[in-house]
N, CA, C, O and the ligand as a Tripos MOL2 file, in Angstrom:
@<TRIPOS>MOLECULE
protein
  257   255    65     0     0
PROTEIN
NO_CHARGES

@<TRIPOS>ATOM
      1 N           0.8440   -1.3610    0.0450 N.3       1 MET1
      2 CA          0.0120   -0.0440    0.0180 C.3       1 MET1
      3 C           0.8620    1.0820   -0.0010 C.2       1 MET1
      4 O           1.9800    1.0250    0.5100 O.2       1 MET1
      5 N           0.3850    2.2080   -0.6030 N.am      2 PRO2
      6 CA          1.2220    3.4430   -0.8050 C.3       2 PRO2
      7 C           1.2030    4.2680    0.4710 C.2       2 PRO2
      8 O           0.2480    4.3120    1.2470 O.2       2 PRO2
      9 N           2.4380    4.9680    0.6200 N.am      3 ILE3
     10 CA          2.3310    5.9760    1.6140 C.3       3 ILE3
     11 C           2.6570    7.2350    0.9510 C.2       3 ILE3
     12 O           3.6770    7.4300    0.2890 O.2       3 ILE3
     13 N           1.7120    8.0870    1.1740 N.am      4 TYR4
     14 CA          1.9230    9.4680    0.4710 C.3       4 TYR4
     15 C           2.1840   10.4380    1.5820 C.2       4 TYR4
     16 O           1.7250   10.4170    2.7240 O.2       4 TYR4
     17 N           3.1430   11.4280    0.9420 N.am      5 GLU5
     18 CA          3.5230   12.5880    1.9760 C.3       5 GLU5
     19 C           2.4690   13.6980    1.6780 C.2       5 GLU5
     20 O           1.9690   13.8050    0.5580 O.2       5 GLU5
     21 N           2.1980   14.3900    2.5510 N.am      6 TYR6
     22 CA          1.4770   15.6030    2.5780 C.3       6 TYR6
     23 C           2.0220   16.7230    3.1690 C.2       6 TYR6
     24 O           2.8880   16.6430    4.0410 O.2       6 TYR6
     25 N           1.5820   17.7430    2.7620 N.am      7 LYS7
     26 CA          2.1820   19.1850    3.4630 C.3       7 LYS7
     27 C           0.9840   20.1000    3.8120 C.2       7 LYS7
     28 O           0.1770   20.3710    2.9230 O.2       7 LYS7
     29 N           0.8360   20.5700    5.0160 N.am      8 CYS8
     30 CA         -0.0610   21.3220    5.3130 C.3       8 CYS8
     31 C           0.2770   22.9360    5.0480 C.2       8 CYS8
     32 O           1.2520   23.5860    5.4270 O.2       8 CYS8
     33 N          -0.8050   23.3200    4.3140 N.am      9 GLU9
     34 CA         -0.5110   24.6040    3.8030 C.3       9 GLU9
     35 C          -0.5220   25.9250    4.9190 C.2       9 GLU9
     36 O          -0.0190   27.0450    4.8250 O.2       9 GLU9
     37 N          -1.2110   25.3680    5.8620 N.am     10 ALA10
     38 CA         -1.4020   26.4360    7.2000 C.3      10 ALA10
     39 C          -0.1220   26.4900    7.7590 C.2      10 ALA10
     40 O           0.4730   27.5660    7.8100 O.2      10 ALA10
     41 N           0.4270   25.3460    8.2320 N.am     11 CYS11
     42 CA          1.5400   25.4250    9.1760 C.3      11 CYS11
     43 C           2.8090   24.7900    8.6710 C.2      11 CYS11
     44 O           3.8440   24.6620    9.3250 O.2      11 CYS11
     45 N           2.5730   24.3500    7.2390 N.am     12 GLU12
     46 CA          3.6550   23.6060    6.6360 C.3      12 GLU12
     47 C           4.2910   22.5720    7.2650 C.2      12 GLU12
     48 O           5.4930   22.3640    7.0980 O.2      12 GLU12
     49 N           3.5410   21.8530    8.0300 N.am     13 LYS13
     50 CA          3.9130   20.3810    8.5250 C.3      13 LYS13
     51 C           3.7590   19.3720    7.5320 C.2      13 LYS13
     52 O           2.7460   19.1600    6.8650 O.2      13 LYS13
     53 N           5.0230   18.6680    7.4800 N.am     14 CYS14
     54 CA          4.8840   17.7250    6.5590 C.3      14 CYS14
     55 C           4.5450   16.3710    7.3660 C.2      14 CYS14
     56 O           5.0350   16.1770    8.4780 O.2      14 CYS14
     57 N           3.7140   15.4790    6.7710 N.am     15 PHE15
     58 CA          3.4460   14.1990    7.3210 C.3      15 PHE15
     59 C           3.1370   13.2870    6.3980 C.2      15 PHE15
     60 O           3.0350   13.6220    5.2180 O.2      15 PHE15
     61 N           2.9350   11.9290    6.8280 N.am     16 GLU16
     62 CA          2.6050   10.8400    5.8940 C.3      16 GLU16
     63 C           1.3730   10.3050    6.2760 C.2      16 GLU16
     64 O           0.8310   10.3890    7.3780 O.2      16 GLU16
     65 N           0.9790    9.7440    5.2550 N.am     17 LYS17
     66 CA         -0.3470    8.8630    5.5110 C.3      17 LYS17
     67 C          -0.3160    7.6300    4.5630 C.2      17 LYS17
     68 O           0.0770    7.6130    3.3960 O.2      17 LYS17
     69 N          -0.7770    6.6760    5.2480 N.am     18 LEU18
     70 CA         -1.0100    5.4300    4.6030 C.3      18 LEU18
     71 C          -2.3960    5.6300    3.7980 C.2      18 LEU18
     72 O          -3.4060    6.1530    4.2710 O.2      18 LEU18
     73 N          -2.2600    5.1410    2.5620 N.am     19 THR19
     74 CA         -3.6880    5.3060    1.9650 C.3      19 THR19
     75 C          -4.0320    3.8740    1.3930 C.2      19 THR19
     76 O          -3.2120    3.0490    0.9910 O.2      19 THR19
     77 N          -5.2440    3.7570    1.4310 N.am     20 PHE20
     78 CA         -5.6370    2.3020    0.9190 C.3      20 PHE20
     79 C          -6.5790    2.4560   -0.1500 C.2      20 PHE20
     80 O          -7.2240    3.5040   -0.1560 O.2      20 PHE20
     81 N          -6.7790    1.6380   -1.0300 N.am     21 LYS21
     82 CA         -7.3500    1.3350   -2.2860 C.3      21 LYS21
     83 C          -8.8410    2.0100   -2.0660 C.2      21 LYS21
     84 O          -9.6610    1.5720   -1.2590 O.2      21 LYS21
     85 N          -9.0140    2.9600   -2.7770 N.am     22 GLY22
     86 CA        -10.3410    3.4680   -2.5420 C.3      22 GLY22
     87 C         -10.5540    4.3920   -1.4360 C.2      22 GLY22
     88 O         -11.6560    4.8640   -1.1550 O.2      22 GLY22
     89 N          -9.4360    4.6430   -0.8000 N.am     23 ASP23
     90 CA         -9.5010    5.5290    0.5850 C.3      23 ASP23
     91 C          -9.7050    7.1310    0.0140 C.2      23 ASP23
     92 O          -8.9190    7.6650   -0.7700 O.2      23 ASP23
     93 N         -10.9120    7.7710    0.5660 N.am     24 ASP24
     94 CA        -10.9980    9.0680    0.2370 C.3      24 ASP24
     95 C         -11.2690    9.7480    1.1660 C.2      24 ASP24
     96 O         -11.7930   10.8460    0.9800 O.2      24 ASP24
     97 N         -10.9720    9.2620    2.4910 N.am     25 GLU25
     98 CA        -11.1150   10.2040    3.5810 C.3      25 GLU25
     99 C         -10.3660   11.4470    3.7350 C.2      25 GLU25
    100 O          -9.2360   11.5970    3.2710 O.2      25 GLU25
    101 N         -11.0630   12.4230    4.4530 N.am     26 LYS26
    102 CA        -10.4730   13.6410    4.4180 C.3      26 LYS26
    103 C          -9.2600   13.4340    5.1320 C.2      26 LYS26
    104 O          -9.1410   12.7280    6.1340 O.2      26 LYS26
    105 N          -8.1700   14.2290    4.4390 N.am     27 ILE27
    106 CA         -6.8760   14.3300    5.1310 C.3      27 ILE27
    107 C          -6.7060   15.6430    5.7890 C.2      27 ILE27
    108 O          -6.7980   16.7150    5.1920 O.2      27 ILE27
    109 N          -6.4320   15.4950    7.1530 N.am     28 VAL28
    110 CA         -6.1830   16.6710    7.8130 C.3      28 VAL28
    111 C          -4.7070   16.7760    8.4840 C.2      28 VAL28
    112 O          -4.0200   15.7710    8.6660 O.2      28 VAL28
    113 N          -4.3270   17.9420    8.7980 N.am     29 CYS29
    114 CA         -2.9650   18.0450    9.3000 C.3      29 CYS29
    115 C          -3.1110   17.6530   10.6630 C.2      29 CYS29
    116 O          -4.0630   18.0290   11.3470 O.2      29 CYS29
    117 N          -2.0050   16.7520   11.1720 N.am     30 PRO30
    118 CA         -2.0090   16.3600   12.3840 C.3      30 PRO30
    119 C          -1.6490   17.3400   13.4110 C.2      30 PRO30
    120 O          -1.7790   17.0810   14.6070 O.2      30 PRO30
    121 N          -1.2290   18.3860   13.0080 N.am     31 GLU31
    122 CA         -0.6230   19.4310   13.8520 C.3      31 GLU31
    123 C          -1.5790   20.5330   14.2900 C.2      31 GLU31
    124 O          -1.7750   20.8960   15.4500 O.2      31 GLU31
    125 N          -2.1450   21.0110   13.1760 N.am     32 CYS32
    126 CA         -3.1990   22.0540   13.3880 C.3      32 CYS32
    127 C          -4.6400   21.7330   13.0460 C.2      32 CYS32
    128 O          -5.5110   22.5810   13.2380 O.2      32 CYS32
    129 N          -4.9240   20.5310   12.5440 N.am     33 LYS33
    130 CA         -6.0850   19.9230   12.0620 C.3      33 LYS33
    131 C          -6.6950   20.6800   10.8070 C.2      33 LYS33
    132 O          -7.8860   20.5950   10.5090 O.2      33 LYS33
    133 N          -5.7890   21.4110   10.1190 N.am     34 GLY34
    134 CA         -6.1830   22.2320    9.1580 C.3      34 GLY34
    135 C          -6.4010   21.0350    8.0370 C.2      34 GLY34
    136 O          -5.8050   19.9590    7.9910 O.2      34 GLY34
    137 N          -7.3910   21.5150    7.1750 N.am     35 GLU35
    138 CA         -7.6480   20.5920    5.9280 C.3      35 GLU35
    139 C          -6.8680   21.0040    4.7640 C.2      35 GLU35
    140 O          -6.8450   20.2750    3.7720 O.2      35 GLU35
    141 N          -6.2090   22.1400    4.7970 N.am     36 SER36
    142 CA         -5.6940   22.5900    3.3700 C.3      36 SER36
    143 C          -4.2430   21.8710    3.4080 C.2      36 SER36
    144 O          -3.2130   22.4240    3.7940 O.2      36 SER36
    145 N          -4.3430   20.5550    2.9440 N.am     37 VAL37
    146 CA         -3.1690   19.7530    2.7850 C.3      37 VAL37
    147 C          -3.0030   19.4090    1.3610 C.2      37 VAL37
    148 O          -3.9590   19.1660    0.6250 O.2      37 VAL37
    149 N          -1.6710   19.3910    0.9570 N.am     38 LYS38
    150 CA         -1.4110   18.9580   -0.6000 C.3      38 LYS38
    151 C          -0.6410   18.0490   -0.4630 C.2      38 LYS38
    152 O           0.3150   18.0450    0.3130 O.2      38 LYS38
    153 N          -1.0750   16.8850   -1.4420 N.am     39 ARG39
    154 CA         -0.0910   15.6170   -1.5440 C.3      39 ARG39
    155 C           1.2460   16.1260   -2.2410 C.2      39 ARG39
    156 O           1.3080   16.9690   -3.1360 O.2      39 ARG39
    157 N           2.2090   15.5060   -1.7020 N.am     40 GLN40
    158 CA          3.4950   15.7420   -2.2190 C.3      40 GLN40
    159 C           4.3150   14.6030   -2.8680 C.2      40 GLN40
    160 O           4.1160   13.4660   -2.4400 O.2      40 GLN40
    161 N           5.1410   14.7760   -3.7750 N.am     41 MET41
    162 CA          5.9630   13.7270   -4.1410 C.3      41 MET41
    163 C           6.7990   13.4550   -3.1230 C.2      41 MET41
    164 O           6.8620   12.3130   -2.6690 O.2      41 MET41
    165 N           7.6070   14.5470   -2.5990 N.am     42 SER42
    166 CA          8.4740   14.4300   -1.4930 C.3      42 SER42
    167 C           8.3990   15.8310   -0.9250 C.2      42 SER42
    168 O           8.2290   16.8380   -1.6130 O.2      42 SER42
    169 N           8.5370   15.8110    0.3620 N.am     43 CYS43
    170 CA          8.4500   17.1520    1.0120 C.3      43 CYS43
    171 C           9.8570   17.6760    1.1700 C.2      43 CYS43
    172 O          10.0850   18.8660    1.3890 O.2      43 CYS43
    173 N          10.7970   16.7530    1.0530 N.am     44 THR44
    174 CA         12.3240   17.3580    1.2430 C.3      44 THR44
    175 C          13.1960   16.8300    0.1030 C.2      44 THR44
    176 O          12.8420   15.9770   -0.7100 O.2      44 THR44
    177 N          14.2000   17.3520    0.1400 N.am     45 SER45
    178 CA         15.3560   17.0220   -0.7740 C.3      45 SER45
    179 C          15.8760   15.7350   -0.2070 C.2      45 SER45
    180 O          16.9950   15.4340   -0.6230 O.2      45 SER45
    181 N          15.3870   14.9980    0.5520 N.am     46 LEU46
    182 CA         15.7760   13.6870    1.0870 C.3      46 LEU46
    183 C          15.3440   12.6180    0.4210 C.2      46 LEU46
    184 O          15.6760   11.4780    0.7440 O.2      46 LEU46
    185 N          14.4160   12.9350   -0.7570 N.am     47 PHE47
    186 CA         13.8310   12.0250   -1.7520 C.3      47 PHE47
    187 C          14.7220   10.8470   -2.0690 C.2      47 PHE47
    188 O          14.2820    9.6980   -2.1070 O.2      47 PHE47
    189 N          16.0600   11.1760   -2.3080 N.am     48 ASN48
    190 CA         17.0460   10.3160   -2.8710 C.3      48 ASN48
    191 C          17.4550    9.0630   -1.6690 C.2      48 ASN48
    192 O          18.0380    8.0350   -2.0130 O.2      48 ASN48
    193 N          17.1170    9.2930   -0.4670 N.am     49 THR49
    194 CA         17.7140    8.6420    0.6440 C.3      49 THR49
    195 C          16.8140    7.3010    0.8630 C.2      49 THR49
    196 O          15.7060    7.2720    0.3270 O.2      49 THR49
    197 N          17.1560    6.4460    1.4580 N.am     50 LYS50
    198 CA         16.4350    5.3210    1.5790 C.3      50 LYS50
    199 C          15.1560    5.3870    2.6530 C.2      50 LYS50
    200 O          14.2910    4.5170    2.7570 O.2      50 LYS50
    201 N          15.2290    6.4660    3.3310 N.am     51 SER51
    202 CA         14.4810    6.6370    4.5170 C.3      51 SER51
    203 C          13.1120    7.3220    3.8200 C.2      51 SER51
    204 O          13.1360    8.5070    3.4870 O.2      51 SER51
    205 N          12.1220    6.6310    3.6570 N.am     52 ILE52
    206 CA         10.7500    7.2480    3.4340 C.3      52 ILE52
    207 C          10.2270    8.2510    4.6790 C.2      52 ILE52
    208 O           9.6410    9.3160    4.4810 O.2      52 ILE52
    209 N          10.5010    7.7910    5.7810 N.am     53 GLY53
    210 CA         10.2290    8.6270    6.9800 C.3      53 GLY53
    211 C          10.9720    9.8230    7.2530 C.2      53 GLY53
    212 O          10.7930   10.4640    8.2890 O.2      53 GLY53
    213 N          11.7550   10.1350    6.4130 N.am     54 SER54
    214 CA         12.6520   11.4420    6.7500 C.3      54 SER54
    215 C          12.0300   12.6900    6.6750 C.2      54 SER54
    216 O          12.5900   13.7530    6.9410 O.2      54 SER54
    217 N          10.7380   12.5470    6.2710 N.am     55 CYS55
    218 CA          9.9490   13.8760    6.4370 C.3      55 CYS55
    219 C           9.6200   14.2500    7.7470 C.2      55 CYS55
    220 O          10.0250   15.3160    8.2120 O.2      55 CYS55
    221 N           9.0720   13.6380    8.2460 N.am     56 ALA56
    222 CA          8.5990   13.9300    9.8390 C.3      56 ALA56
    223 C           9.6880   13.6210   10.6090 C.2      56 ALA56
    224 O          10.0780   12.4560   10.6840 O.2      56 ALA56
    225 N          10.3230   14.6720   11.2910 N.am     57 ALA57
    226 CA         11.3900   14.2050   11.8940 C.3      57 ALA57
    227 C          11.2390   13.2750   13.0080 C.2      57 ALA57
    228 O          10.3750   13.4500   13.8670 O.2      57 ALA57
    229 N          11.9590   12.4050   13.0200 N.am     58 GLY58
    230 CA         12.1230   11.2390   14.2140 C.3      58 GLY58
    231 C          10.9200   10.5810   14.1670 C.2      58 GLY58
    232 O          10.3240   10.4890   15.2410 O.2      58 GLY58
    233 N          10.3710   10.0610   13.1080 N.am     59 ALA59
    234 CA          8.9670    9.4380   13.0550 C.3      59 ALA59
    235 C           8.8390    8.0230   12.4070 C.2      59 ALA59
    236 O           7.8630    7.6350   11.7660 O.2      59 ALA59
    237 N          10.0300    7.2760   12.6850 N.am     60 PRO60
    238 CA          9.8130    5.9680   12.2540 C.3      60 PRO60
    239 C           8.6550    5.1130   12.8990 C.2      60 PRO60
    240 O           8.7110    5.0070   14.1240 O.2      60 PRO60
    241 N           7.7600    4.5760   12.3390 N.am     61 LYS61
    242 CA          6.4640    4.3300   12.9320 C.3      61 LYS61
    243 C           5.9930    2.8470   12.3810 C.2      61 LYS61
    244 O           6.3680    2.2760   11.3570 O.2      61 LYS61
    245 N           5.1270    2.4390   13.3040 N.am     62 GLY62
    246 CA          4.6710    1.0950   12.6690 C.3      62 GLY62
    247 C           3.3660    1.5630   11.9880 C.2      62 GLY62
    248 O           3.2150    2.7670   11.7800 O.2      62 GLY62
    249 N           2.4560    0.7110   11.6450 N.am     63 PHE63
    250 CA          1.2960    1.0270   10.8840 C.3      63 PHE63
    251 C           0.0590    0.9250   11.7540 C.2      63 PHE63
    252 O          -1.0810    0.6630   11.3680 O.2      63 PHE63
    253 N           0.5410    1.2200   13.2240 N.am     64 SER64
    254 CA         -0.8790    1.6000   14.0560 C.3      64 SER64
    255 C          -1.6010    2.7500   13.9150 C.2      64 SER64
    256 O          -2.6260    2.9210   14.5760 O.2      64 SER64
    257 ZN         -1.1580   22.3010    9.8050 Zn       65 ZN65
@<TRIPOS>BOND
     1     1     2 1
     2     2     3 1
     3     3     4 2
     4     3     5 am
     5     5     6 1
     6     6     7 1
     7     7     8 2
     8     7     9 am
     9     9    10 1
    10    10    11 1
    11    11    12 2
    12    11    13 am
    13    13    14 1
    14    14    15 1
    15    15    16 2
    16    15    17 am
    17    17    18 1
    18    18    19 1
    19    19    20 2
    20    19    21 am
    21    21    22 1
    22    22    23 1
    23    23    24 2
    24    23    25 am
    25    25    26 1
    26    26    27 1
    27    27    28 2
    28    27    29 am
    29    29    30 1
    30    30    31 1
    31    31    32 2
    32    31    33 am
    33    33    34 1
    34    34    35 1
    35    35    36 2
    36    35    37 am
    37    37    38 1
    38    38    39 1
    39    39    40 2
    40    39    41 am
    41    41    42 1
    42    42    43 1
    43    43    44 2
    44    43    45 am
    45    45    46 1
    46    46    47 1
    47    47    48 2
    48    47    49 am
    49    49    50 1
    50    50    51 1
    51    51    52 2
    52    51    53 am
    53    53    54 1
    54    54    55 1
    55    55    56 2
    56    55    57 am
    57    57    58 1
    58    58    59 1
    59    59    60 2
    60    59    61 am
    61    61    62 1
    62    62    63 1
    63    63    64 2
    64    63    65 am
    65    65    66 1
    66    66    67 1
    67    67    68 2
    68    67    69 am
    69    69    70 1
    70    70    71 1
    71    71    72 2
    72    71    73 am
    73    73    74 1
    74    74    75 1
    75    75    76 2
    76    75    77 am
    77    77    78 1
    78    78    79 1
    79    79    80 2
    80    79    81 am
    81    81    82 1
    82    82    83 1
    83    83    84 2
    84    83    85 am
    85    85    86 1
    86    86    87 1
    87    87    88 2
    88    87    89 am
    89    89    90 1
    90    90    91 1
    91    91    92 2
    92    91    93 am
    93    93    94 1
    94    94    95 1
    95    95    96 2
    96    95    97 am
    97    97    98 1
    98    98    99 1
    99    99   100 2
   100    99   101 am
   101   101   102 1
   102   102   103 1
   103   103   104 2
   104   103   105 am
   105   105   106 1
   106   106   107 1
   107   107   108 2
   108   107   109 am
   109   109   110 1
   110   110   111 1
   111   111   112 2
   112   111   113 am
   113   113   114 1
   114   114   115 1
   115   115   116 2
   116   115   117 am
   117   117   118 1
   118   118   119 1
   119   119   120 2
   120   119   121 am
   121   121   122 1
   122   122   123 1
   123   123   124 2
   124   123   125 am
   125   125   126 1
   126   126   127 1
   127   127   128 2
   128   127   129 am
   129   129   130 1
   130   130   131 1
   131   131   132 2
   132   131   133 am
   133   133   134 1
   134   134   135 1
   135   135   136 2
   136   135   137 am
   137   137   138 1
   138   138   139 1
   139   139   140 2
   140   139   141 am
   141   141   142 1
   142   142   143 1
   143   143   144 2
   144   143   145 am
   145   145   146 1
   146   146   147 1
   147   147   148 2
   148   147   149 am
   149   149   150 1
   150   150   151 1
   151   151   152 2
   152   151   153 am
   153   153   154 1
   154   154   155 1
   155   155   156 2
   156   155   157 am
   157   157   158 1
   158   158   159 1
   159   159   160 2
   160   159   161 am
   161   161   162 1
   162   162   163 1
   163   163   164 2
   164   163   165 am
   165   165   166 1
   166   166   167 1
   167   167   168 2
   168   167   169 am
   169   169   170 1
   170   170   171 1
   171   171   172 2
   172   171   173 am
   173   173   174 1
   174   174   175 1
   175   175   176 2
   176   175   177 am
   177   177   178 1
   178   178   179 1
   179   179   180 2
   180   179   181 am
   181   181   182 1
   182   182   183 1
   183   183   184 2
   184   183   185 am
   185   185   186 1
   186   186   187 1
   187   187   188 2
   188   187   189 am
   189   189   190 1
   190   190   191 1
   191   191   192 2
   192   191   193 am
   193   193   194 1
   194   194   195 1
   195   195   196 2
   196   195   197 am
   197   197   198 1
   198   198   199 1
   199   199   200 2
   200   199   201 am
   201   201   202 1
   202   202   203 1
   203   203   204 2
   204   203   205 am
   205   205   206 1
   206   206   207 1
   207   207   208 2
   208   207   209 am
   209   209   210 1
   210   210   211 1
   211   211   212 2
   212   211   213 am
   213   213   214 1
   214   214   215 1
   215   215   216 2
   216   215   217 am
   217   217   218 1
   218   218   219 1
   219   219   220 2
   220   219   221 am
   221   221   222 1
   222   222   223 1
   223   223   224 2
   224   223   225 am
   225   225   226 1
   226   226   227 1
   227   227   228 2
   228   227   229 am
   229   229   230 1
   230   230   231 1
   231   231   232 2
   232   231   233 am
   233   233   234 1
   234   234   235 1
   235   235   236 2
   236   235   237 am
   237   237   238 1
   238   238   239 1
   239   239   240 2
   240   239   241 am
   241   241   242 1
   242   242   243 1
   243   243   244 2
   244   243   245 am
   245   245   246 1
   246   246   247 1
   247   247   248 2
   248   247   249 am
   249   249   250 1
   250   250   251 1
   251   251   252 2
   252   251   253 am
   253   253   254 1
   254   254   255 1
   255   255   256 2
@<TRIPOS>SUBSTRUCTURE
     1 MET1         2 RESIDUE 1 A MET
     2 PRO2         6 RESIDUE 1 A PRO
     3 ILE3        10 RESIDUE 1 A ILE
     4 TYR4        14 RESIDUE 1 A TYR
     5 GLU5        18 RESIDUE 1 A GLU
     6 TYR6        22 RESIDUE 1 A TYR
     7 LYS7        26 RESIDUE 1 A LYS
     8 CYS8        30 RESIDUE 1 A CYS
     9 GLU9        34 RESIDUE 1 A GLU
    10 ALA10       38 RESIDUE 1 A ALA
    11 CYS11       42 RESIDUE 1 A CYS
    12 GLU12       46 RESIDUE 1 A GLU
    13 LYS13       50 RESIDUE 1 A LYS
    14 CYS14       54 RESIDUE 1 A CYS
    15 PHE15       58 RESIDUE 1 A PHE
    16 GLU16       62 RESIDUE 1 A GLU
    17 LYS17       66 RESIDUE 1 A LYS
    18 LEU18       70 RESIDUE 1 A LEU
    19 THR19       74 RESIDUE 1 A THR
    20 PHE20       78 RESIDUE 1 A PHE
    21 LYS21       82 RESIDUE 1 A LYS
    22 GLY22       86 RESIDUE 1 A GLY
    23 ASP23       90 RESIDUE 1 A ASP
    24 ASP24       94 RESIDUE 1 A ASP
    25 GLU25       98 RESIDUE 1 A GLU
    26 LYS26      102 RESIDUE 1 A LYS
    27 ILE27      106 RESIDUE 1 A ILE
    28 VAL28      110 RESIDUE 1 A VAL
    29 CYS29      114 RESIDUE 1 A CYS
    30 PRO30      118 RESIDUE 1 A PRO
    31 GLU31      122 RESIDUE 1 A GLU
    32 CYS32      126 RESIDUE 1 A CYS
    33 LYS33      130 RESIDUE 1 A LYS
    34 GLY34      134 RESIDUE 1 A GLY
    35 GLU35      138 RESIDUE 1 A GLU
    36 SER36      142 RESIDUE 1 A SER
    37 VAL37      146 RESIDUE 1 A VAL
    38 LYS38      150 RESIDUE 1 A LYS
    39 ARG39      154 RESIDUE 1 A ARG
    40 GLN40      158 RESIDUE 1 A GLN
    41 MET41      162 RESIDUE 1 A MET
    42 SER42      166 RESIDUE 1 A SER
    43 CYS43      170 RESIDUE 1 A CYS
    44 THR44      174 RESIDUE 1 A THR
    45 SER45      178 RESIDUE 1 A SER
    46 LEU46      182 RESIDUE 1 A LEU
    47 PHE47      186 RESIDUE 1 A PHE
    48 ASN48      190 RESIDUE 1 A ASN
    49 THR49      194 RESIDUE 1 A THR
    50 LYS50      198 RESIDUE 1 A LYS
    51 SER51      202 RESIDUE 1 A SER
    52 ILE52      206 RESIDUE 1 A ILE
    53 GLY53      210 RESIDUE 1 A GLY
    54 SER54      214 RESIDUE 1 A SER
    55 CYS55      218 RESIDUE 1 A CYS
    56 ALA56      222 RESIDUE 1 A ALA
    57 ALA57      226 RESIDUE 1 A ALA
    58 GLY58      230 RESIDUE 1 A GLY
    59 ALA59      234 RESIDUE 1 A ALA
    60 PRO60      238 RESIDUE 1 A PRO
    61 LYS61      242 RESIDUE 1 A LYS
    62 GLY62      246 RESIDUE 1 A GLY
    63 PHE63      250 RESIDUE 1 A PHE
    64 SER64      254 RESIDUE 1 A SER
    65 ZN65       257 GROUP 0 **** ****
């Protein structure tokens, strides 16, 4: 399943979200709960690194 990166336009918080097939739920910023989020190809220039989770600082996480 794909993990997409999003960026909040309000507070510029980058975050990731697992999306499921047919998942069209509203994406909101985990920081400010804003709804003005844009899907990113990559939030940072770390795109070439192996770490997908490099966007949200220190956020290696499970799928819980
Ligand atoms: Zn925000």
